[in-house]
C-alpha positions in Angstrom: 92.7 89.1 115.9 92.3 86.3 112.5 95.6 84.8 112.1 95.9 84.0 107.9 98.0 81.3 106.3 99.4 80.4 102.9 102.0 78.1 101.6 104.5 78.0 98.7 106.5 75.4 97.4 109.5 75.2 94.8 111.2 73.1 93.4 114.6 73.0 91.0 116.6 76.5 90.0 115.3 79.8 89.2 114.9 79.9 85.5 113.9 75.9 84.7 111.9 75.1 88.4 108.5 75.3 89.3 106.5 76.3 92.3 102.7 76.1 93.2 100.9 78.3 96.0 98.0 77.9 98.2 95.8 80.1 100.2 95.4 78.1 103.8 91.5 78.5 103.3 92.2 76.3 100.1 90.0 78.3 98.2 93.0 78.8 95.7 96.2 77.0 94.6 98.1 77.5 91.3 101.4 77.0 89.7 104.2 79.4 88.9 107.5 80.0 87.3 110.0 82.1 86.8 108.3 82.5 83.3 105.3 83.3 85.1 106.9 86.1 87.0 109.2 87.8 85.3 108.2 86.9 81.5 104.6 85.8 79.9 104.0 82.5 81.0 100.9 80.5 81.7 100.9 80.4 86.1 100.4 82.9 88.5 102.6 84.5 90.8 103.6 86.4 94.1 102.9 89.9 92.6 99.5 89.1 91.2 98.1 87.3 94.3 99.3 90.8 96.0 97.6 92.8 93.6 94.3 90.7 94.0 94.5 91.2 98.1 94.9 94.9 97.7 92.0 95.5 95.1 90.1 93.4 97.7 91.0 95.0 101.1 91.0 98.4 99.5 87.3 97.8 98.2 86.1 96.7 101.5 88.0 99.7 103.5 86.3 102.3 100.9 82.7 100.5 101.5 83.3 100.8 105.2 84.1 104.5 105.0 81.2 105.5 102.5 79.1 103.3 104.6 80.2 105.3 108.3 79.6 108.5 106.3 76.1 107.4 105.4 76.7 106.4 102.0 76.0 102.6 101.0 77.8 101.8 97.9 75.5 99.9 95.2 79.0 98.4 93.5 82.6 99.2 93.9 85.1 97.5 91.7 88.8 98.0 91.8 91.7 96.7 89.7 95.2 96.7 90.7 98.3 96.5 88.8 101.2 95.6 90.4 104.3 96.9 88.8 107.7 94.6 89.2 110.6 96.5 88.4 114.7 96.7 88.6 116.5 98.6 91.2 119.8 98.2 93.2 118.2 95.9 95.4 117.3 93.5 92.2 113.9 92.5 91.2 111.3 95.0 93.4 107.8 96.4 93.2 108.3 99.4 91.9 104.3 100.8 91.6 101.0 100.0 92.1 97.8 101.2 90.6 94.5 101.3 92.0 91.4 102.1 89.8 87.8 101.8 91.5 84.4 102.2 89.8 81.9 102.6 92.4 78.4 103.3 92.3 77.1 104.9 94.9 73.9 106.7 95.1 73.6 110.3 96.8 77.2 111.6 96.4 79.3 113.3 94.1 82.9 112.8 92.5 84.8 114.8 94.7 82.9 113.1 97.9 83.7 109.6 96.6 87.8 110.7 95.7 87.9 112.0 99.0 86.7 108.4 100.7 88.8 106.4 97.7 91.8 108.4 99.4 91.3 107.6 102.7 90.8 104.2 101.9 94.1 103.9 100.0 95.9 105.6 103.1 93.8 103.2 105.6 93.0 99.8 104.1 95.5 97.1 105.8 97.3 95.8 102.3 97.8 99.7 101.7 99.8 99.8 105.1 101.6 96.7 104.6 102.9 98.5 101.4 104.1 101.2 102.8 107.7 100.1 101.0 106.2 100.5 97.7 107.4 104.0 96.0 104.4 105.0 94.3 100.6 103.7 94.8 98.8 105.6 92.2 94.7 106.0 92.7 92.5 106.8 89.7 88.7 106.9 91.3 85.6 106.9 88.9 82.0 107.6 90.4 79.2 105.9 88.5 
């Protein structure tokens, strides 16, 4: 199987410092800071990148499951919202909301929901995030 990589570099203290993250493929490189992670500042953050990874993995898993069942999707669009909260352990990812809208000819909403639930449980990133207490799913068939 493939091995994927990414890197990050941080300079300075937690609150005044700054960093950059880079995907191993070179497809993305971006700055991050305390403000972009824990407040509302410019730049990216690990949770945003995690949300992109989850949305992408989930979309592919859903397309795969639908395809195996004979339902090739026209479109699957997933948004992931990663909630950063505080627990006894400190800052923690407390919840992820997946919102998927699919165009899949020939199926009904219940069948789409069933496949979406299967993709939520089976996608690699969902399984890697098993420690997140809540992963919500909203599935809409157009």
